C-alpha positions in Angstrom: -11.7 -3.0 35.5 -14.4 -5.6 36.0 -14.3 -8.2 33.3 -17.7 -7.6 32.1 -17.1 -3.9 31.8 -13.9 -4.5 29.8 -15.4 -6.7 27.6 -18.0 -4.1 26.7 -15.2 -1.9 25.8 -13.2 -4.4 23.8 -9.7 -3.8 22.7 -10.2 0.0 23.8 -9.7 -1.3 27.3 -6.2 -2.2 26.5 -3.9 0.7 27.4 -1.1 -0.4 25.0 -3.6 -0.4 22.1 -4.6 3.3 22.9 -1.0 4.3 23.0 -0.4 2.6 19.8 -3.4 4.5 18.2 -1.9 8.0 19.7 1.5 7.3 18.1 -0.2 6.0 14.9 -2.5 9.0 14.3 0.3 11.5 15.5 2.4 10.2 12.6 -0.4 10.5 10.0 -1.2 13.9 11.3 2.4 14.9 10.8 2.7 13.5 7.3 -0.6 14.8 6.0 -1.5 17.9 8.2 -5.1 16.7 8.1 -7.0 18.0 11.1 -9.1 14.8 11.7 -5.8 12.9 12.7 -5.1 15.7 15.3 -8.6 15.4 16.5 -8.4 11.8 17.1 -4.9 12.0 18.8 -6.8 14.4 21.3 -9.5 12.0 21.9 -7.0 9.2 22.4 -5.2 11.2 24.9 -8.5 12.1 26.7 -9.7 8.5 26.7 -6.2 7.0 28.0 -6.5 9.5 30.9 -9.9 8.3 31.9 -8.9 4.6 31.5 -5.9 5.2 33.7 -8.0 6.7 36.3 -10.9 4.0 36.0 -8.2 1.2 36.3 -6.7 2.7 39.3 -9.8 3.3 40.9 -11.1 -0.3 40.6 -7.6 -1.8 41.7 -7.2 0.6 44.6 -10.5 2.2 45.4 -11.8 5.6 44.3 -10.4 7.7 47.4 -6.9 6.3 46.9 -7.2 7.2 43.2 -8.6 10.5 43.9 -5.8 11.2 46.5 -3.1 10.3 44.2 -4.5 12.4 41.3 -4.5 15.4 43.7 -1.1 14.6 44.8 0.0 14.5 41.1 -1.7 17.8 40.3 -0.2 19.5 43.5 3.4 18.2 42.2 2.7 19.6 38.7 1.8 23.0 40.3 4.8 22.9 42.4 7.1 22.0 39.6 5.5 24.8 37.3 6.0 27.6 40.0 9.3 26.2 40.9 10.7 26.3 37.2 8.9 29.8 37.0 10.9 30.9 40.0 14.4 29.6 38.7 13.6 30.9 35.2 12.1 34.3 36.3 9.0 34.0 34.4 5.5 33.4 35.3 5.2 31.0 32.1 8.2 28.7 31.9 6.8 26.6 29.1 4.9 27.2 25.9 4.2 25.8 22.7 4.3 27.0 19.0 0.9 26.9 17.5 1.4 28.7 14.3 3.9 28.8 11.5 4.9 32.5 11.9 8.5 31.7 13.0 9.3 29.3 10.3 11.9 28.0 9.5 13.6 28.7 13.0 10.7 27.6 15.1 8.5 24.9 13.9 4.7 24.5 14.7 4.5 22.0 17.7 7.8 22.9 19.2 7.7 23.2 23.0 9.7 26.2 24.2 11.5 26.9 27.5 11.2 30.4 28.4 13.6 32.8 30.5 12.6 35.9 32.1 15.9 37.8 31.7 16.1 40.8 29.4 15.3 40.5 25.9 18.0 41.4 23.4 17.3 43.8 20.5 18.5 47.4 19.5 17.1 50.3 21.6 15.8 53.7 20.2 14.3 56.6 22.2 11.3 58.3 20.9 9.2 60.9 22.1 6.0 58.9 21.9 4.6 55.7 20.7 1.3 57.5 19.7 0.3 57.2 16.0 1.6 53.6 15.8 -1.2 51.7 14.3 -2.3 54.3 11.9 0.0 54.5 8.6 0.5 57.4 6.4 1.4 55.9 3.1 3.8 57.5 0.7 5.4 57.2 -2.8 8.4 59.1 -2.7 7.5 62.1 -1.0 3.9 62.3 -2.0 1.3 61.0 0.7 -1.2 58.9 -1.3 -3.3 57.3 1.5 -4.0 57.1 5.3 -5.0 53.5 6.4 -5.3 51.4 9.7 -2.3 49.0 10.3 -0.7 49.3 7.0 -0.7 49.3 3.3 0.0 45.7 3.3 -3.0 45.1 5.6 -5.2 47.4 3.7 -4.3 45.8 0.1 -4.9 42.2 1.5 -8.5 43.3 2.2 -9.0 45.4 -1.0 -7.6 43.6 -3.6 -8.1 45.3 -7.2 -7.9 48.8 -6.1 -5.5 50.8 -8.3 -3.4 51.8 -5.4 -3.0 48.1 -4.3 -2.3 47.0 -7.8 0.8 49.3 -7.9 1.7 48.3 -4.4 1.8 44.5 -5.2 3.6 45.3 -8.7 6.4 47.5 -7.1 6.4 47.8 -3.3 9.7 49.4 -3.3 8.0 52.7 -4.2 6.1 52.6 -0.9 7.0 53.6 2.5 4.7 54.3 5.5 5.0 56.4 8.5 3.5 55.5 11.9 4.3 58.1 14.4 8.1 58.5 14.6 8.5 55.2 12.7 9.1 54.6 8.9 8.6 51.3 7.3 10.2 50.5 3.9 8.8 47.6 1.6 10.3 45.7 -1.2 9.7 42.1 -2.7 10.7 39.1 -0.9 11.2 35.6 -2.5 9.0 33.0 -0.8 9.9 29.2 -0.9 7.4 26.5 -1.1 9.6 23.5 0.2 7.1 20.6 -0.6 6.6 21.8 -4.3 9.9 23.4 -5.0 8.0 26.4 -6.1 9.3 29.9 -5.7 7.1 33.3 -5.5 7.7 37.0 -4.7 5.5 39.1 -2.7 5.6 42.4 -1.0 7.1 42.4 2.6 8.7 45.0 4.8 12.3 45.2 4.2 13.5 47.9 6.8 12.5 50.1 9.9 13.8 53.8 10.1 13.8 55.3 13.6 15.6 58.5 14.5 17.3 58.4 10.9 18.7 54.9 11.4 17.6 52.1 9.5 17.3 48.4 10.9 17.1 45.2 9.0 16.2 41.7 10.1 18.6 40.4 12.6 18.4 36.8 13.7 20.6 37.7 16.7 17.7 39.4 18.4 15.9 37.4 21.0 12.5 35.6 20.4 10.1 36.7 23.0 6.7 35.7 24.3 4.0 38.2 25.0 0.5 38.1 25.9 -1.8 40.4 23.6 -4.4 42.7 25.2 -8.0 41.5 24.9 -8.9 44.2 22.3 -6.1 43.5 20.2 -6.4 41.2 17.0 -3.8 38.7 18.1 -5.7 38.0 21.4 -7.5 35.4 19.4 -4.6 32.9 19.2 -3.3 33.5 22.9 0.3 34.1 23.6 2.5 35.5 20.7 6.0 34.0 20.1 7.8 36.4 17.8 11.1 37.9 17.3 11.9 41.4 18.9 12.9 43.7 16.1 13.6 46.7 18.1 12.9 48.4 21.7 11.4 51.7 21.8 12.0 53.8 24.9 9.4 56.7 25.8 9.8 58.4 29.0 9.8 55.8 31.7 8.1 53.0 29.6 9.9 50.6 27.2 8.0 49.0 24.3 9.1 46.0 22.0 8.1 45.9 18.2 7.9 42.3 17.2 7.6 40.4 13.9 7.4 36.8 13.1 10.2 35.7 10.9 7.8 34.1 8.5 5.3 37.1 8.4 5.6 39.9 5.7 4.8 42.8 8.1 5.3 43.8 11.9 2.7 42.9 14.5 1.7 46.5 14.8 0.9 46.7 11.1 -1.7 43.9 11.3 -5.3 45.4 11.1 -8.6 43.4 10.5 -11.3 45.5 9.0 -14.0 43.1 9.9 -13.5 43.2 13.7 -11.9 46.8 13.5 -8.8 45.4 15.6 -5.0 45.7 15.3 -1.9 45.2 17.7 -0.2 47.9 19.7 3.4 48.0 20.9 4.1 45.7 23.5 4.7 47.1 26.9 7.8 45.5 28.7 5.4 44.5 31.5 3.5 42.2 29.0 6.6 40.2 27.8 6.7 36.7 29.6 10.2 35.9 28.6 12.4 35.1 25.9 12.9 31.7 24.2 15.8 29.8 25.8 15.5 26.0 24.5 13.1 24.5 22.1 12.1 20.8 22.3 10.7 19.5 18.9 7.4 18.0 18.6 6.4 18.0 22.4 4.2 21.2 22.1 1.8 19.1 20.0 0.4 17.7 23.2 -1.0 21.3 23.8 -2.3 21.6 20.2 -4.2 18.4 20.3 -6.3 19.3 23.4 -7.1 22.8 22.1 -10.1 23.0 19.5 -8.1 25.6 17.3 -4.8 23.8 17.6 -5.6 20.8 15.6 -6.3 23.0 12.5 -3.2 23.7 10.4 -3.0 27.4 10.1 -1.8 29.7 7.0 1.8 30.0 6.2 2.9 26.4 6.9 3.7 25.5 3.4 6.3 28.1 3.0 8.9 30.5 4.3 11.0 33.2 3.0 14.0 32.4 0.7 16.4 34.8 2.4 16.5 32.0 5.3 17.2 29.1 3.0 20.3 27.3 4.2 
């Protein structure tokens, strides 16, 4: 960079200083969770890339720098597809952007995926029709018909008599979606920073073909792409644990749930947008989590406008997972 131009930029033309700012703002972000520090990290990363390119162009010429940049991009593409071929997945790397898998996967973790078969119990059903619409029961009496789940409904209709009863004693409630039955109970919730403990409704079991299934950390964590008309499509790829596999005819589906979520993905429904989530066809699965690399995933979060905002649920996780 020519001296007059460098002088105009001052200390911002010093690469080591900018790298130091990235580290400093990153530490502040991890300690505080304040989105502004994440934004500053993203801006510094963008600036240091421009600075590297500018310095290289001035030292070796624009053509040479463009050629080297093109080669670097080509190498990255080759490595990406090469890793995908070896790991048998079109998406060998991903990042955890939410806190839905706490405490087992942390926001900001980079995950390496493998495209081999996802491990979870398998049940055969005649159809997955009806999943997404819940018939709510107390005992043998049907008390409501709702989209998604009684949990989603009550989260958006607080104060209703039915919802007050659900929050007070969720164990009285079950709901049926097609051939599936979901049972509720109260789950302890820990807030590690304050030491506080609360309780709230959550799904405690899933019953299929007369067999009950409970949380099993031995099941694989899978990655899938939501359909564009589903509620979860607004956040991109979903990284959740496979609770069970359902086989209907020649098609296999996954039912997934975040370890830190109170309900299954198919039980989520947003009344404002009129969208929920459907069971995941095996074709939509991108793979299973093979390896996690702490913190590295923040590089993806900081260059995404939504990634710097700390999502809900990062201050707590379920007491049953406390070590």
